[in-house]
C-alpha positions as CSV (number, residue, x, y, z in Angstrom):
1,M,49.7,70.8,279.3
2,V,47.7,73.7,278.5
3,D,47.7,76.9,280.8
4,N,44.1,77.8,280.9
5,E,44.6,81.7,281.7
6,T,47.1,82.3,278.8
7,G,46.3,79.3,276.3
8,G,49.7,78.5,276.0
9,Y,51.6,75.2,276.8
10,F,54.3,74.6,279.7
11,F,56.2,72.0,281.1
12,I,55.3,71.2,284.8
13,S,59.0,71.7,285.6
14,T,58.6,75.6,285.0
15,L,55.6,75.8,287.3
16,T,55.6,77.1,290.7
17,G,54.0,75.9,293.8
18,P,50.8,77.9,293.7
19,Q,50.3,77.1,289.8
20,I,50.7,73.4,290.5
21,L,48.0,73.6,293.3
22,K,45.5,75.3,291.0
23,L,46.0,72.4,288.5
24,M,46.1,69.2,291.0
25,D,44.1,68.0,293.9
26,L,45.4,69.4,297.0
27,K,45.1,66.0,298.8
28,W,47.1,64.4,296.2
29,I,49.9,67.1,296.4
30,K,49.8,66.7,300.3
31,S,50.5,63.0,299.8
32,L,53.4,63.5,297.7
33,P,55.9,63.7,300.4
34,D,54.9,60.1,301.7
35,R,54.9,59.0,298.2
36,L,58.4,59.9,297.6
37,G,59.8,59.5,301.1
38,L,60.5,63.0,301.7
39,K,60.0,64.9,305.2
40,D,57.6,67.7,303.3
41,L,56.9,69.2,300.2
42,K,59.8,72.1,300.2
43,E,62.1,69.2,299.5
44,I,61.0,69.1,295.9
45,G,59.9,72.3,295.5
46,I,56.6,72.9,296.0
47,N,57.0,76.0,298.3
48,N,56.6,78.9,295.6
49,V,60.0,77.5,293.8
50,P,60.2,75.5,290.6
51,L,59.5,71.6,291.0
52,D,62.7,69.9,290.6
53,M,61.9,67.2,288.2
54,N,64.9,65.1,289.0
55,R,63.9,64.6,292.4
56,I,60.6,62.7,291.4
57,P,60.7,59.0,290.6
58,D,59.6,58.4,287.1
59,E,56.0,56.7,288.3
60,I,55.1,60.0,290.0
61,R,56.3,62.0,287.4
62,K,53.9,60.0,285.1
63,L,51.1,61.0,287.4
64,I,52.0,64.4,287.5
65,H,52.0,64.9,283.6
66,P,51.1,61.7,282.0
67,T,51.4,62.8,278.3
68,W,54.4,64.8,278.9
69,L,56.7,61.9,279.2
């Protein structure tokens, strides 16, 4: 995935919550807890901390970054 601000590449696992929200549709992000069976986005690190890819099932991970896997 290309970072439009720097032109560099990064992995979704290094992104913070605000960066993810910039890259993805807000409604889709808000639906993640239901899709993952979690209470809220804080459980997977959307709240200003790095996203923990180990907590996300493969099928959701592919939706987040289909070309990375």
